[in-house]
Structure formats: C-alpha cells, structure tokens
N, C-alpha and C positions, 0 to 999 in steps of 0.2 A: 773637475779639482781633485785635491788630492786626499787620502784617505786620514791624514792628518787633519785635514779642515772637516771634516765629513764629521770627526770626533771631537770638535769643538765644544758642542754647547754639553754633552755629554762631559767630558774629562775636562774642560776649563772650570764648570761650576760644579765639578768633586774637588779641585783643587783651588777655589778662591778662597779658602779660609787659612792659607799659607800649607796645607797638606794635599794626600790626595786622597783624606777620605775613604779606604778602602780600597782605590787605583792603585793596582800593583806598578811599583815605581817603574818596572821594566814594559810594561803595559802601554805607557805613557811616550806618544812619538816623539821623536828628536827636536821638532820643530817646536814643541808645546813645553820642554824641560824647560823651568826658571822662570814658566809663565805662571802665575795665579794671585792672591790678592793676602798683602798681610795685613789686619784691622788698627788704626791706627785712631781707636776709638777717643774722643776728648779732645785731638790734634785741632786745628790751625791748619789752614791753606795760606801761605806765602798772601798778603793782598795787596801785592803790588805787581803780580804776574800781569802782563798785558797780553792779550790777547784781539782781534778782531772778529767783531759780530757778522751778520748774517746781510747787515746793512753798507757793510765795509767802514765802520766806525773804530776808533780803537777803544778797548774797553779794559778795566780792571776786574777782577773778581770781586773786590771789595765794593764793587758796585751793586752787586748782588747781594750782597750780605751789608741788609740797611737797618738792622735793630727790629725788623719791624712783624717779619715773614719767614716760617723756616725755608730751604735750600732743596732743592732735590738735583743732584750731580750727576750726568753719564759719561761715561768716555767711551766712549766710539769711535769712527770714522765713515765716511759718506757715502764710500764705494769698495765698503766691505760685502763680501757675496753671500754670506748668510748669516750669521751669528749675530752682527748690530743689526739686522734689519727683524731678526726674530725677538732682539731684546726689545728695540721702540715700540713695535707691533704689540708685545705683550704689555708693555707700558701702556700704550694708546686705550689699549681696552681694559687695562683698570685706572685707569682715568675716565674714562667714560661712564664708568659705574658709580664716581664720586661726585655729588655736587658743586665741589668745590672748583675755582679756575687756577690756572697759573697767572700769574698777578694782582690776584686777591689774593687768596688765602695763604700764598705760598711762590715762591717761583722756580722754574726750570732750566737749568744749560746744560747743554750737551757740547761736549768740547770733541774736537776729534784729535785721536795721538798721529794722526799722519800729516808732520808736517809742509805737504805737499798741496794739499787738499784747498781750498782758494774761497774766498768768502760767497763769491755769486754760485759754486757749489750750495757751500751753506743755504744761501738763500732756498735753491731751487729743494732742498730736503725741506727744509722748516714747510715750504709751500705744500710740501708732501702731505708731513705728517700732521698739518693741521686739516688739511682737507680729510684726512682719515679718522682724527677727531671729531671734527663736526662742528668746533664750537672758533669761529674767528675770532671773538674775543679773548681768546690764550694768545693769540700773538703777540701781543707786547710782554706776557709772561715767560714766554718759553725764548729763549736763547740758542741759538747754533751758532757756534764759534770754534773758528780756527787760530793757529799760532806758529811760532816759530819752535824748533827744536828743542832748545833750553827752556823756555818756560811751558810747555805741552808735559817734558821731563819732570821739572821739577814740583809740576801740580801733581802729573801720576804718582811720584814719588812721597810727594803728602800725605796721600792716603794710603797708600800701599799698592797702588796698582802698578803690579808688574806684568809686562807686554816685550813683544820682541819682534823686529820687522823679519821675515824668513824673503832672503834673496833667491831662493829656488823659484819661490810661488809670486813673489811681487808682492807678498798680503801681509798682514800684520795680526801675531799670537795674540790672544787676548782672553780675558775673564769676561761673562756677563754677572755686573751687579748692580744697584743702585746706589750714592752716599747719600745721606739724608743730613743736613746740617740744621741747628740750630739757629737764630734769627744773628745771633750775635760771631756765628761763624765757627763754633767747634762742632765737629765730627760726632755725629749722635746715633747713628747705625749704616749697618749695611744691608742691603736685601737682595740676595742670590737670586741666580735663575734668570728666566725667561718669560714668568709670567711674575703679575704682581696683583694677587684680588685686593678688588676696591677696600675691603676689612683693612688688609694690611697694609696700602699704602695710607687710610686714613689712622690708625693706629699708630704708623711711625709717625705721620705729621704733627697729631697732636701732642705724641710723646717729645719731636721736638720744637717745638713754640711753647711745651708746658703746660699745656692746656688753654692755653690762650686764643687759642680756634676753635670753633666749632662751636655746636651747642651744650648745655647743662649734660643733657641724655650721652650726648659723646665723651663729655670728662666721665660720666659715672661710667661708660664700658670703658675707656680707659684704668680707670681704679682699679677696674676687674680683673684687668687683663696685663703680662708681660711677654715680656722678650724672652724665648727660652733658645741661648745660641746653639744650643745640641739639637735641637731639631727645628731652628730658623724659623720659630712661628711665633704667634702670639698667642699664649693658651691664659686658660682662665685660673685666676688666684684664690683658692679656695679659701683662705683667709680671711680675703679682703671681701669676698660675696656674703660670707657668713655674718662680716661685721655691716654692709650695708643690708642685709635682710634683719640682723636684730635691729639698727637704727628705722628700717620700714616697720617691722612689728610696734614697734616703740610708736612710731607715730599713728599707726593705726588704733592702736590702743588706745592713743591719748583722743583722737579724734574723734572715738565712739565716746570716750569716757565723761571730757569737758561737756558737752550738752547735758549727760544726764546731772552731772553736779553741778550745774548752772541751773533747771529746773527747778533741783533739791533747795539750794539757797533762796529761790525763790517763791516756794512754797513756803521755807521758814521764815520768811520777812513779810508774807503775807497772813499769817496768822494771828500775832499782835495785834495788828489792824483791827481783827472780828472785833474786840474787847469794849472799843471804846463806841462802838453805834450798839451795841447791846445795853450797856450800860444807860447809853442816851436814852434808848424807847423805854428803863424802866423806870428813870427819872420823872 
C-alpha cells in the first residue's frame, strides 16, 4: 500500500469541503490532487440514472426517492483496501446505536465508483455488512449498487464528489462522506469522516425529513440544535433552548395555578348556597 493511500483518511477528510482545511497544498500526494467534495446543498441527483443492485436488477435512483423517507447515500467501492471499509464500518457502528432501521425510517444506498465491480460482489458486501449490523430486517432498506462509468460519474458530479483512478496503484482516490437527502430528493446535509455517532445520524435524518420521523422528543431535540458547517457538528441553539425553557416554565406555572384557581372558584360558588338553608331553618 502506497504512502498516498495511507494518508487517505486524514488528507481526504480534510479536503472534503473543497479545500485543504489547513493541509498545505505541497503536502498532498500527487494521486490525491483534485480529489474532494464540493457541497451541492439543495441539489437533486438525476433521477433517471440506472444502476444494477445486489440482486442483479436494474434500478433507478428515483426508485429510492419515494417521498416518504430520507435517504443516506455513500459512494465507495467494494474492493477498496482501506478507506471504504473504515467508512462503512463507522456507519454501521452509528446505525447500531439507532433504534431506526433502513427501509422503515430511512433508505440507505451504497454505490460503487468502480465500473468494473459486479452485482455478485455487491451481494457479498451487502451480506457482510448486514451481518456486522446484526439486523437482518435492514436488508430491504440497504441497497448496494454497481453501474457503468457514465452513470457513476453523473451521480458523483451531481453531489460534488470528486475522485480519480490511480493507474500506478490500480485503486481509486476519494473522500469519505455521507450525503443525506430529503424524501423528495434534495441534498440536505454532508457528514464527513469515518465516524458517525448515532446522535449525529439521528439529527441529520430528522432534519432531512423535516421532523416527520421520530418521536416528539426527537423533534424537540432537533429544534434545540443546528448544524455548524465550521465544526461539522450539531450544536445547541441558545435562543431556541431559552424559548423552550420559557414555554416549559409557563406550562409548569399554569399546571400549578389552574388547580388553585379551580378550588377558589368552587369555594366562591359554595358560599351563596349556605344562606338559604340558614334562612329556611329560621322560618
């Protein structure tokens, strides 16, 4: 494995947002130049792009944008010697911390950027990652795809995913990132790196679904957090937390005062009723 490949997780993650993010241009190996991610937020992928799934069936990207669930897209290749494995392992680790499942709350699509890879290989990889996830029910919702060079390139270009093939090593140089789509196919969020904590995955999916999945408490958490593109993390929003705290205080005060007010009204209504009985006794 070349020195460039050993640097992939560090350098490509740093380059992912379209720049070197503090990595000096001269330190980037030649095979990694021009590789990274240009964010195309709110963009849509070409819906008619055709791929082959792990069962050998022809599918379109539009098949997964059903207007019901958000979609996570990963661009990898199945014989990648290191970075893809690290990324997909990190994704599985994050998914294991979620109560949600692919095919129910969201869809997960993994596309190979290597046009020479086959549906048979995609099937093997899918089985391997489902075993790692330990959730057989996730099978129908996690799609492993292969495709021809044109469709792969058009998909990658639509999401700003810049990669290149290194003839010397026979391998692909690429970044590590997840793309999260709204149910109607708009690109809502990029998540970079090889680790995806369950909280980050949940917030990204909640955000992409516009709060249509998850519990009321999940939506409250989303209301109190926003994505910071500088730190690439979800951080608390002080103003929303203060508003939520103020609303909670009003509800608590109301809950304490309403019973007191009702008892006061009840006592006030009982006093006039006492006088007729006393007057009747005097008569």
